[in-house]
C-alpha positions in Angstrom: 33.0 143.6 -129.5 35.2 144.8 -126.6 38.5 143.7 -126.3 39.0 141.8 -123.0 42.4 142.1 -121.0 42.9 139.3 -118.7 45.4 139.4 -115.5 46.2 136.1 -114.2 48.3 135.4 -111.0 49.3 132.0 -110.0 51.5 131.4 -107.0 53.3 128.0 -107.0 53.8 126.0 -103.7 57.9 126.7 -102.9 58.5 123.0 -103.6 56.8 123.0 -107.1 58.0 126.2 -108.9 59.4 124.2 -111.7 56.6 121.9 -112.1 54.4 124.7 -112.5 56.5 126.9 -114.8 57.1 123.9 -117.1 53.1 123.5 -117.0 52.7 127.2 -117.8 55.1 127.2 -120.5 53.5 124.5 -122.4 50.2 126.6 -122.5 51.7 129.6 -124.4 52.2 128.5 -128.1 48.8 126.5 -128.3 47.0 129.4 -126.7 48.6 131.9 -129.1 47.2 130.1 -131.9 43.6 130.4 -130.7 40.9 132.3 -132.7 40.5 135.8 -130.6 44.0 135.5 -128.7 46.1 139.0 -129.4 48.6 138.3 -126.9 49.4 135.8 -124.1 52.7 136.5 -122.2 53.8 134.7 -119.1 56.0 136.7 -116.5 57.6 135.4 -113.5 58.5 137.7 -110.5 61.8 138.9 -110.1 61.9 138.4 -106.3 59.4 135.9 -105.9 60.1 132.9 -108.6 57.0 131.2 -107.3 54.8 134.2 -108.8 53.8 134.0 -112.3 51.6 136.4 -113.9 49.8 135.8 -117.6 49.0 139.1 -119.2 46.7 138.5 -122.1 44.3 140.2 -124.3 41.3 138.7 -126.3 39.3 140.3 -129.1 36.1 139.5 -126.9 34.9 137.8 -123.7 33.7 134.8 -125.6 36.5 133.9 -127.3 38.7 134.1 -123.9 35.7 132.0 -122.3 36.1 129.3 -125.3 39.8 129.3 -124.4 38.8 128.4 -121.0 37.1 125.4 -121.7 39.8 124.1 -124.1 41.5 120.4 -123.3 44.9 122.1 -122.7 43.6 124.2 -119.7 42.2 121.0 -118.1 45.3 119.1 -118.9 47.3 121.8 -117.2 44.9 122.0 -114.2 45.3 118.0 -113.8 48.9 118.5 -114.0 49.2 121.3 -111.4 47.1 119.8 -108.9 48.2 120.4 -105.4 51.1 122.3 -106.8 49.5 125.9 -106.9 49.1 127.8 -103.6 46.8 130.9 -105.0 45.1 131.7 -108.2 43.7 135.0 -108.9 42.0 136.2 -112.3 41.2 139.6 -113.2 39.2 140.6 -116.1 39.8 144.1 -117.3 38.9 146.6 -120.2 41.4 149.2 -121.3 40.5 152.8 -120.7 42.9 154.8 -121.6 
């Protein structure tokens, strides 16, 4: 199995930064306990506090996909509906 790195960028609407931040923080402990999660680290941009990045590593793509189907992510999506200006996700493989 090949380790998978995920870079997820979330930009909150300017008036919803604290809502999005609170909901993202709720994901950390439960996700770190999931099978296959190596790390799940949330960062906030120093110059643009509306920009959050998750840096994640998973033991396999299959286990990351299982994570993506979990209830807590659906709950996050429902709680932040209309609060997120943009979201991008990159699946990456370490090469060096």
